[in-house]
C-alpha positions in Angstrom: -12.1 7.3 -24.3 -12.2 4.8 -27.1 -10.1 1.9 -28.2 -7.1 4.1 -28.8 -6.0 3.3 -25.2 -6.0 -0.4 -25.8 -8.5 -3.2 -26.3 -12.1 -2.5 -25.2 -11.8 -5.1 -22.4 -8.5 -3.7 -21.1 -10.0 -0.2 -21.2 -13.1 -1.4 -19.3 -11.0 -3.1 -16.7 -8.7 0.0 -16.4 -11.7 2.2 -15.9 -13.1 -0.1 -13.2 -9.8 -0.2 -11.4 -9.5 3.6 -11.6 -12.9 3.9 -10.0 -12.0 1.4 -7.3 -8.8 3.3 -6.5 -10.7 6.5 -6.1 -13.4 4.8 -4.0 -10.7 3.2 -1.8 -9.2 6.6 -1.1 -12.6 8.1 -0.3 -13.6 5.3 2.0 -10.3 5.2 3.9 -10.4 8.9 4.8 -6.7 9.4 4.3 -4.0 8.7 1.7 -2.0 6.6 4.2 -5.0 4.4 5.2 -5.9 3.9 1.5 -2.5 2.8 0.5 -2.8 -0.8 1.5 -6.1 -1.3 -0.3 -4.8 0.6 -3.4 -1.6 -1.4 -3.5 -3.6 -4.7 -3.4 -5.8 -3.5 -6.3 -2.8 -2.4 -8.3 -0.9 -5.6 -7.7 -3.9 -7.7 -8.9 -4.3 -5.5 -11.9 -0.6 -5.6 -12.9 -0.5 -9.3 -12.4 -3.4 -9.7 -14.9 -2.5 -7.0 -17.5 1.2 -6.2 -17.1 3.0 -3.2 -18.5 0.4 -2.6 -21.2 -2.3 -2.5 -18.6 -0.4 0.0 -16.5 -0.1 2.4 -19.5 -3.8 2.1 -20.1 -4.6 2.7 -16.4 -2.4 5.8 -16.3 -4.2 7.1 -19.4 -7.6 6.5 -17.8 -6.6 8.1 -14.5 -5.1 11.1 -16.3 -8.3 11.5 -18.3 -10.4 11.2 -15.1 -8.2 13.8 -13.3 -8.5 16.3 -16.1 -12.2 15.7 -16.6 -13.0 16.0 -12.9 -10.8 19.0 -12.4 -12.9 21.0 -14.9 -10.4 23.8 -14.7 -7.2 22.5 -16.5 -5.3 25.7 -15.7 -6.2 25.3 -12.0 -5.1 21.6 -12.1 -1.8 22.5 -13.7 -1.2 25.2 -11.0 -2.0 22.6 -8.3 0.4 20.1 -9.9 3.1 22.7 -10.0 2.6 23.3 -6.3 2.7 19.6 -5.7 5.9 19.2 -7.6 7.5 22.1 -5.8 6.5 20.5 -2.4 8.0 17.2 -3.4 11.2 18.6 -4.7 11.6 20.8 -1.6 11.0 17.9 0.7 13.5 15.8 -1.2 16.1 18.5 -0.9 15.4 18.8 2.8 16.0 15.0 3.2 19.3 15.2 1.3 20.8 17.7 3.8 
């Protein structure tokens, strides 16, 4: 990824936190069960690195997502489906 995402140390830490977030999700078995662990990881990371760290972490997670998807078009289609589901649910709650 390179230093364009921030300092090498920040990039290293963001990469390690990204891996820990994914591992927490895998170990928990469900998104709901993983949330508590993931929130704790994110809180500690934000406390240490602040807004700049969040930007770097999002860039690292995005790169990880695209790299692991392998099929960017398929990923985009899945994201579109996710967005539609979220918007549909939000509209349902407003009624």
